[in-house]
C-alpha positions in Angstrom: 114.3 80.2 83.1 118.1 80.9 82.8 119.9 80.8 86.1 122.9 83.2 85.9 124.3 82.5 89.3 123.3 82.4 92.9 121.3 85.6 93.2 120.1 86.6 89.7 118.0 84.8 87.1 116.2 85.6 83.9 112.7 84.2 83.5 111.0 83.9 80.1 107.6 82.3 80.6 105.5 80.8 77.9 102.5 82.8 79.2 104.2 86.1 78.3 106.4 85.5 75.2 108.8 88.3 74.4 108.8 89.6 78.0 111.7 88.6 80.3 111.9 89.1 84.1 115.2 89.8 85.7 114.7 88.5 89.2 116.8 89.4 92.3 116.7 86.6 94.9 118.9 87.2 98.0 116.5 86.7 100.9 115.4 88.1 103.2 115.8 91.7 101.9 117.6 91.4 98.5 120.5 93.3 100.0 123.1 94.1 97.3 126.6 92.8 97.4 129.5 93.0 94.9 128.5 89.6 93.6 124.9 90.6 93.1 126.0 93.6 91.1 128.3 91.5 88.9 125.4 89.1 88.3 123.1 92.1 87.4 125.7 93.3 84.9 125.9 89.8 83.4 122.1 89.6 83.2 121.8 93.0 81.5 124.3 92.0 78.9 122.5 88.8 78.1 119.1 90.5 77.9 120.6 93.0 75.5 121.8 90.3 73.2 118.7 88.2 73.0 116.5 88.7 70.0 113.6 86.8 71.5 113.1 89.4 74.3 111.2 92.7 73.6 110.9 94.1 77.1 112.3 93.5 80.6 110.8 93.5 84.1 113.0 94.1 87.1 111.6 92.2 90.0 112.7 91.3 93.6 109.8 89.0 94.2 106.4 89.5 95.8 107.7 90.6 99.2 110.5 93.1 98.6 112.3 94.8 95.7 115.5 95.6 97.6 116.5 97.1 100.9 119.8 98.4 99.5 123.4 97.7 99.8 124.7 95.1 102.2 126.1 97.5 104.8 128.0 94.9 106.9 129.9 94.0 103.8 130.7 97.6 103.1 132.0 98.1 106.6 134.8 95.5 105.9 136.3 97.4 103.0 139.4 99.5 102.9 139.2 102.9 101.2 140.7 101.4 98.0 138.3 98.5 98.1 135.4 100.8 98.6 136.3 102.8 95.5 136.6 99.6 93.5 133.2 98.3 94.9 131.7 101.7 93.9 132.9 101.2 90.3 131.3 97.7 90.3 128.0 99.2 91.5 128.1 102.0 89.0 128.9 99.7 86.1 126.0 97.3 87.0 123.4 100.1 87.3 124.7 101.6 84.0 124.4 98.1 82.4 120.8 97.8 83.5 119.9 101.3 82.4 121.5 100.6 79.0 119.5 97.4 78.2 118.4 98.4 74.7 114.7 97.5 75.4 111.9 99.0 77.4 112.3 98.2 81.1 109.9 98.4 84.0 110.7 98.0 87.7 107.9 96.1 89.5 108.4 97.3 93.1 107.0 95.5 96.1 107.7 96.1 99.8 110.7 98.3 99.9 113.0 100.1 97.5 115.7 101.7 99.7 119.1 103.1 99.1 120.7 101.1 96.3 117.4 99.4 95.7 115.9 102.8 94.8 118.9 103.5 92.5 118.3 100.2 90.7 114.6 101.0 90.3 115.5 104.4 88.9 117.6 102.7 86.2 114.4 101.3 84.7 112.4 103.3 82.1 109.1 102.9 84.1 108.3 102.1 87.6 105.2 100.4 89.1 104.7 99.8 92.8 102.2 98.5 95.2 100.3 101.1 97.2 101.9 99.8 100.4 105.5 100.1 99.1 108.0 102.3 100.9 110.9 104.2 99.4 114.0 106.0 100.7 117.4 107.3 99.7 118.6 106.0 103.0 122.4 105.9 102.7 122.8 109.0 104.8 121.4 107.0 107.8 124.6 104.8 107.6 126.9 107.8 107.2 127.1 107.2 103.5 125.8 108.8 100.3 124.0 107.3 97.3 126.4 106.0 94.6 126.0 104.1 91.4 124.6 107.2 89.8 121.8 107.2 92.4 121.9 110.9 93.2 121.9 111.9 89.5 119.1 109.6 88.6 117.0 110.8 91.6 117.7 114.4 90.7 116.6 113.9 87.1 113.4 112.2 88.2 112.2 114.4 91.1 114.2 117.7 90.7 117.1 119.2 92.6 115.3 120.5 95.7 113.3 117.4 96.3 116.3 115.2 95.7 118.4 117.1 98.2 115.6 116.8 100.9 115.3 113.1 100.3 119.1 112.4 100.3 119.9 114.8 103.2 117.1 113.3 105.4 117.3 109.7 104.3 113.6 109.5 105.3 111.2 106.8 104.2 108.2 107.8 102.1 105.2 106.0 100.8 103.9 105.1 97.4 101.5 108.0 97.2 104.2 110.5 97.7 106.4 108.6 95.2 103.7 108.9 92.6 103.1 112.6 93.4 106.7 113.5 92.8 107.1 111.3 89.7 109.4 108.7 91.2 106.9 106.0 90.2 104.6 106.0 87.2 101.8 103.7 88.4 100.5 102.6 91.8 98.4 99.4 92.1 97.2 97.0 94.7 100.2 95.0 96.1 99.0 91.7 94.6 98.7 93.3 91.2 102.3 94.7 90.9 103.8 92.0 88.7 100.7 91.6 86.5 100.7 95.4 85.9 104.4 95.2 84.9 103.6 92.4 82.5 100.8 94.5 81.0 103.2 97.5 80.5 106.0 95.4 79.1 103.7 93.4 76.8 102.8 96.5 74.8 106.2 96.3 73.2 106.2 92.7 72.0 106.2 92.9 68.3 107.2 96.5 68.2 110.2 97.7 66.1 113.0 96.7 68.4 115.7 98.7 66.6 113.7 101.9 66.6 112.8 101.5 70.3 116.5 100.9 71.2 117.5 104.0 69.2 114.8 106.1 70.9 115.8 104.9 74.3 119.5 105.7 73.7 118.6 109.1 72.2 116.5 110.1 75.2 119.2 108.9 77.7 121.8 110.9 75.7 120.4 114.0 77.2 122.1 113.1 80.4 125.4 111.9 78.9 126.3 114.0 75.9 126.7 117.6 74.9 124.0 119.1 72.7 126.2 118.8 69.6 127.1 115.2 70.4 123.4 114.4 71.0 122.4 115.8 67.6 125.1 113.9 65.8 124.2 110.6 67.6 120.5 111.2 66.8 121.3 111.7 63.1 123.4 108.5 63.0 120.7 106.5 64.8 117.9 107.8 62.5 119.9 106.8 59.4 120.5 103.3 60.9 116.8 102.9 61.8 115.7 104.3 58.4 117.9 101.9 56.5 116.6 99.0 58.6 113.0 100.0 58.0 113.6 100.4 54.3 115.0 96.9 54.1 111.9 95.5 55.9 109.6 97.4 53.6 111.4 96.1 50.5 111.3 92.6 51.8 107.6 92.8 52.6 106.9 94.2 49.1 108.8 91.4 47.5 
């Protein structure tokens, strides 16, 4: 285990080599503060650098994923401070989304507001059948940030995203599965093990090719069509060159 700071740690157990778990630990609800976001960004950067890690699990523990931003902290900010804090949140979510390895969110309890945004930054989402979800910021007179509205819209579609954001309502895992917000629903006690099983499929896989594929898919949301094609050609050439070197080495 590598403790990054007070609220975030990276666990790499001997039982699951190649799979790292990024753990949020800010009891009782894993409410997100500026410090937590900075730690998340730091953790994401470390995970991206480490060659011994093939896949990453995002986990808030067996009780709750995250109930969202720490609203009392937000209420103390000036307008300028709020804008700066929003940049910190955006950068952290982007850093998690950009981890160049397959990522899965293991969702227990609740994924609300910013917690839902963080879950949407993962490539895949698994939740317990008793989990509850919500884009709840509107209930505090706010709106999702950190890319939350865009990620939700990409995942469930414009009309559904508007209904969820406008209402801020809670919804259950069955509805989340139906609309494509989660990819797998299991018994509550099986969430983490299911995430390990998903992540474990990528241990020993071609890491450079997976990183290039992930970046290319995510480019759909960031680049123009011409830019995407150019980036795809460049990444293909890089992966091809790397694969050719491996093949030559193995033949030798």
